[in-house]
C-alpha positions in Angstrom: -5.9 -22.2 7.0 -3.5 -24.7 8.5 -0.7 -23.9 11.0 2.0 -23.5 8.3 -0.1 -21.2 6.2 -0.9 -19.1 9.3 2.7 -18.6 10.2 3.6 -17.9 6.6 0.9 -15.2 6.3 1.9 -13.6 9.6 5.5 -13.5 8.4 4.4 -11.9 5.2 2.4 -9.4 7.1 5.7 -8.1 8.6 6.7 -6.7 5.2 4.0 -4.1 4.7 4.3 -3.2 8.4 8.1 -2.7 8.1 7.8 -0.8 4.8 5.1 1.5 6.1 7.2 2.2 9.2 10.2 2.9 7.1 8.4 5.7 5.3 5.8 7.1 7.7 8.1 7.2 10.8 10.0 10.0 9.1 6.9 12.3 8.8 6.9 13.6 12.4 10.7 14.3 12.3 10.8 16.3 9.1 10.6 19.6 10.9 13.4 18.6 13.2 15.4 17.4 10.2 15.0 20.8 8.5 16.6 22.5 11.6 19.3 19.9 12.2 20.8 19.8 8.7 19.7 23.1 7.4 17.3 22.2 4.6 14.0 23.7 3.4 10.6 22.2 3.7 10.6 21.4 0.0 13.9 19.5 0.4 12.6 17.6 3.4 9.5 16.6 1.4 11.8 15.0 -1.2 13.0 12.6 1.4 9.5 11.1 1.4 8.7 11.6 -2.3 11.8 9.9 -3.6 10.8 6.7 -1.8 7.4 6.6 -3.5 8.5 7.6 -7.0 11.2 4.9 -7.1 8.7 2.3 -5.8 6.1 3.3 -8.5 8.6 2.9 -11.3 10.2 -0.4 -10.1 7.2 -2.3 -8.7 6.1 -3.8 -12.0 9.7 -4.9 -12.7 9.8 -6.6 -9.3 6.5 -8.3 -10.0 7.8 -9.7 -13.3 11.0 -11.0 -11.6 9.0 -12.7 -8.9 7.1 -14.6 -11.6 10.4 -15.5 -13.3 12.8 -16.4 -10.5 10.5 -16.9 -7.5 8.9 -14.8 -4.8 11.4 -15.3 -2.0 14.4 -14.7 -4.3 13.0 -11.2 -4.9 11.7 -10.4 -1.4 14.8 -11.2 0.7 17.3 -9.3 -1.4 14.9 -6.4 -1.6 14.6 -6.3 2.2 18.4 -6.3 2.4 18.7 -3.4 0.0 16.0 -1.5 2.0 17.8 -2.1 5.2 21.1 -0.9 3.7 19.4 2.2 2.5 18.2 3.0 6.1 21.7 2.3 7.5 23.2 4.7 4.9 20.8 7.5 5.8 21.4 7.0 9.5 25.2 6.9 9.2 25.1 10.0 7.0 23.0 11.9 9.6 25.3 10.8 12.4 28.7 11.3 10.8 28.4 14.1 8.2 27.9 17.8 8.6 26.0 18.1 5.4 24.3 14.7 5.0 21.3 15.6 2.8 22.5 14.1 -0.5 23.6 10.9 1.2 20.2 10.7 3.0 18.5 10.9 -0.4 20.7 8.1 -1.8 19.7 6.0 1.2 16.1 6.8 0.7 16.4 5.9 -3.0 17.7 2.4 -1.9 14.8 2.1 0.6 12.4 2.8 -2.3 14.1 0.1 -4.4 13.8 -2.3 -1.5 10.1 -1.4 -1.0 9.4 -1.9 -4.7 10.9 -5.4 -4.5 9.3 -6.5 -1.3 5.8 -5.0 -0.8 4.1 -6.0 -4.1 5.2 -9.6 -3.9 3.3 -10.1 -0.7 -0.1 -10.4 -2.5 0.8 -13.1 -5.0 2.8 -15.1 -2.4 -0.3 -15.3 -0.2 -2.1 -16.6 -3.3 0.6 -19.2 -3.9 0.8 -20.4 -0.3 -2.9 -20.8 0.6 -4.9 -23.7 -0.8 -8.4 -22.3 -0.8 -9.8 -19.0 -1.9 -11.3 -18.4 1.5 -7.9 -18.9 3.1 -6.3 -16.5 0.5 -9.0 -13.9 1.4 -8.3 -14.2 5.1 -4.6 -13.9 4.5 -5.1 -10.8 2.3 -7.2 -9.2 5.1 -4.4 -9.7 7.5 -1.9 -8.1 5.1 -4.1 -5.0 4.7 -4.6 -4.9 8.4 -0.8 -5.0 8.9 -0.3 -2.2 6.3 -2.9 0.0 8.1 -1.6 -0.8 11.5 1.8 0.4 10.3 0.3 3.8 9.4 -1.3 4.0 12.8 1.9 3.1 14.7 4.4 5.1 12.5 3.8 8.7 13.8 3.9 7.6 17.4 6.9 5.3 17.1 8.8 7.9 14.9 8.2 10.6 17.6 9.4 8.3 20.4 12.6 7.3 18.5 13.3 10.9 17.5 13.0 12.0 21.1 16.1 9.9 21.8 18.1 11.0 18.7 16.5 12.7 15.7 18.0 10.2 13.2 17.2 7.1 15.2 14.3 6.1 12.9 16.9 5.5 10.1 18.8 3.1 12.3 15.7 1.3 13.6 14.6 0.5 10.0 17.4 -2.0 9.3 16.6 -3.9 12.5 12.9 -4.2 11.4 14.1 -5.4 8.0 16.4 -8.1 9.6 13.4 -9.4 11.7 11.3 -9.6 8.6 14.1 -11.4 6.6 14.4 -14.0 9.3 10.6 -14.6 9.4 10.4 -15.0 5.6 13.4 -17.2 5.4 12.4 -19.7 8.1 8.6 -19.7 8.1 7.6 -19.4 4.5 7.6 -22.5 2.3 6.8 -21.6 -1.3 5.3 -24.5 -3.4 7.9 -25.7 -5.8 5.5 -25.8 -8.7 4.7 -22.1 -8.2 8.3 -21.1 -7.8 9.4 -20.1 -11.3 8.1 -19.4 -14.8 10.7 -20.7 -17.3 9.0 -19.3 -20.4 10.8 -16.7 -22.6 10.3 -13.0 -22.1 8.5 -12.7 -25.4 6.1 -15.5 -24.4 5.6 -13.9 -21.1 4.6 -10.6 -22.7 2.2 -12.4 -25.0 0.5 -13.9 -22.0 0.2 -10.6 -20.2 -1.1 -8.9 -23.4 -3.6 -11.7 -23.9 -4.7 -11.4 -20.2 -5.2 -7.7 -20.5 -7.1 -8.1 -23.7 -9.4 -10.7 -22.3 -9.7 -9.5 -18.7 -8.5 -5.9 -19.1 -11.9 -4.4 -18.4 -12.1 -5.5 -14.8 -8.4 -5.6 -14.1 -7.8 -2.0 -15.2 -10.9 -1.0 -13.3 -9.5 -2.5 -10.1 -6.2 -0.6 -10.8 -8.1 2.7 -11.0 -10.3 2.0 -8.0 -7.3 1.1 -5.9 -5.5 4.3 -6.9 -8.7 6.3 -6.1 -9.1 4.7 -2.6 -5.5 5.7 -1.6 -5.9 9.1 -3.2 -8.9 9.8 -1.1 -7.5 8.3 2.1 -4.1 10.0 2.0 -5.5 13.3 0.7 -8.1 13.5 3.4 -5.5 12.6 6.1 -3.3 15.3 4.8 -6.2 17.8 4.9 -7.0 16.8 8.5 -3.3 17.0 9.5 -3.1 20.5 8.0 -6.2 21.9 9.6 -5.5 20.4 13.0 -2.2 22.2 13.2 -2.9 25.4 11.2 -6.5 26.1 12.2 -6.8 24.5 15.7 -3.3 24.5 16.9 -3.2 20.8 17.6 0.1 19.0 17.1 2.4 16.4 18.6 1.0 13.2 20.2 -2.6 14.6 20.4 -2.5 15.2 16.6 -1.2 11.7 16.0 -3.9 10.2 18.1 -6.6 12.0 16.2 -5.1 10.9 12.9 -5.1 7.4 14.3 -8.9 7.4 14.7 -9.8 6.9 11.0 -6.8 4.7 10.4 -7.9 2.5 13.3 -11.3 2.2 11.8 -9.7 1.2 8.5 -7.5 -1.3 10.2 -10.4 -3.0 12.0 -12.7 -3.1 9.0 -9.9 -4.6 6.9 -9.3 -7.3 9.4 -13.0 -8.2 9.9 -13.6 -8.1 6.1 -10.7 -10.4 5.4 -11.9 -12.9 8.1 -15.5 -12.9 6.7 -14.8 -13.0 2.9 -15.9 -16.1 1.2 -15.0 -17.3 -2.3 -18.0 -16.0 -4.2 -16.5 -13.3 -6.5 -19.9 -11.8 -7.2 -20.5 -11.3 -3.4 -17.0 -9.8 -3.1 -17.8 -7.3 -5.9 -20.9 -6.1 -4.0 -18.9 -5.8 -0.8 -16.5 -3.5 -2.7 -19.4 -1.5 -4.1 -20.9 -1.1 -0.6 -17.5 0.1 0.8 -16.8 2.6 -2.0 -20.5 3.9 -1.9 -20.2 4.5 1.9 -17.0 6.5 1.3 -18.6 8.5 -1.5 -21.6 9.4 0.6 -19.3 10.4 3.5 -17.4 12.7 1.3 -20.6 14.3 -0.1 -21.6 14.9 3.5 -18.8 17.2 4.2 -19.1 19.3 1.0 -21.4 21.7 2.8 -19.7 22.0 6.2 -16.3 22.8 7.7 -17.1 21.4 11.1 -14.1 19.5 12.5 -16.2 16.8 14.3 -18.3 16.2 11.2 -15.1 15.9 9.1 -13.5 13.4 11.5 -16.8 11.3 11.5 -16.9 11.4 7.7 -13.3 10.3 7.6 -14.0 7.4 9.9 -16.8 6.3 7.6 -14.4 6.7 4.6 -11.9 4.6 6.5 -14.4 1.9 7.2 -15.6 1.9 3.5 -12.1 1.8 2.1 -11.1 -0.8 4.7 -13.9 -3.0 3.5 -13.0 -2.5 -0.1 -9.2 -3.0 0.0 -9.0 -6.7 1.1 -11.9 -7.4 -1.3 -10.0 -5.8 -4.2 -6.9 -7.8 -3.2 -8.9 -11.0 -3.2 -10.4 -10.4 -6.7 -7.1 -9.6 -8.3 -5.2 -12.3 -6.6 -7.7 -15.1 -7.1 -8.7 -13.9 -10.5 -5.3 -14.2 -12.2 -3.1 -17.1 -13.2 -0.3 -18.0 -10.8 2.5 -17.4 -13.4 1.1 -13.9 -14.1 0.0 -13.1 -10.6 3.2 -11.3 -9.5 3.2 -9.0 -12.5 -0.6 -8.2 -12.4 -0.7 -7.6 -8.7 2.5 -5.5 -8.9 0.8 -3.2 -11.4 -2.1 -2.9 -9.0 0.4 -2.1 -6.1 2.0 0.6 -8.3 -1.4 2.1 -9.0 -2.0 2.3 -5.2 1.3 4.0 -4.7 0.3 6.6 -7.4 -2.8 7.4 -5.3 -0.6 7.8 -2.2 1.9 10.1 -4.0 -0.7 12.2 -5.8 -3.3 12.7 -2.9 -1.4 15.1 -0.6 -0.1 17.5 -3.3 -3.4 17.7 -5.2 -5.3 18.3 -1.9 -2.7 21.0 -1.0 -3.4 22.8 -4.3 -7.2 22.5 -4.1 -7.2 23.6 -0.4 -6.0 27.0 -1.6 -8.9 27.3 -3.9 -11.9 26.5 -1.7 -13.5 23.9 0.6 -16.3 23.3 -1.9 -14.1 22.8 -4.9 -11.9 20.4 -2.9 -14.6 18.1 -1.6 -17.0 18.2 -4.6 -14.0 17.1 -6.8 -13.2 14.3 -4.3 -16.8 13.2 -4.1 -16.9 13.2 -7.9 -13.8 11.0 -8.1 -15.2 8.7 -5.5 -18.4 8.4 -7.5 -16.4 7.4 -10.5 -14.9 4.6 -8.5 -18.4 3.5 -7.5 -19.5 3.4 -11.2 -16.4 1.4 -12.2 -17.1 -1.2 -9.5 -20.8 -1.5 -10.5 -20.4 -1.7 -14.2 -16.9 -2.7 -15.1 -15.6 -5.1 -12.4 -16.8 -8.5 -13.6 -14.2 -11.0 -12.7 -14.2 -14.6 -14.1 -15.9 -17.2 -11.9 -12.8 -19.4 -12.0 -9.2 -18.8 -12.9 -7.9 -20.3 -16.1 -5.3 -23.0 -15.6 -3.9 -24.2 -18.9 -6.0 -22.8 -21.7 -4.1 -19.5 -21.9 -0.7 -21.4 -22.1 -2.0 -23.6 -24.9 -3.6 -20.8 -26.9 -0.6 -18.5 -26.7 2.0 -21.3 -27.5 0.1 -22.2 -30.6 
């Protein structure tokens, strides 16, 4: 990876970091927010949920637009919209006596911005880097940045809220501005990758043909990505709940404990991205090994409620998922054509958001039933992901370049 590519990837890595901070920084201040503006816990949860729901719906649209008009032309306006959303929420919290509805509108705009910025990162890495190995290294850095944001968010959110409870809202536009400047001045998108001038109907034909020819492994990757985030965020939610409810651990100590598995995920993502080669079959077996390790770890806690064993199992899950994620990114980015890459990777990003959104509420419901039901179901879902990787993920050895265009145009 040359110097220009390195700076470009590092600039892109600011986007998942900023977007993660914009959402996860609010988690530690939700109880404070409930008291300050007089809302229920359900209403406060909507401040987080609306962000994810909007992103899930709009991400595929953003991916299509990035293929049509160019990556940077989607990313920069999206970051501006996200920053405006944070500013609106902050001003409402500061100036209005009953700011809840305006805060939701601001969060809606943040979700719109996240939908337009986050999923475009993966295809843009693929556009910028010349070799598959460099692409894989870049994708590893992106996943590392994403995870580091999750580690940093609770701590930074608590520090800012200690100054003024709504300060995280005002901090977010500043983070967005920094990311905008980095993207604008340090990223050079290759001109021949900038736009797809084909008609919308022609574009749909290409996507339909891609899913028909390659749908088996692409859809499997979508499902596996969703399962990874379902397991990760569900188990983190479970750990967060029992630390506070069962063991009376909260505040910074709780945040540090939650950072342990996330730190393991962050480190394993970084190392995997650095070491990934361009052999897609090898990458498939790396994914399989990671998902298998996570599955075994979950099965290991089906029969125990010991906190230390659970944390150890969650660390193993973090490592396994951390190994799998940059590898999944590499397969889907290097395995699709450049003029379809934005749309295909955005569908994948949307699937991951579904896992994030579904994990905590489903875990909350199953926790009320029993420990055994919860973790046997999670282990079963993880086993399904293992089977999908083993039997259904069979990416092409090389990406098609012009055959699809010629076949569809005829």
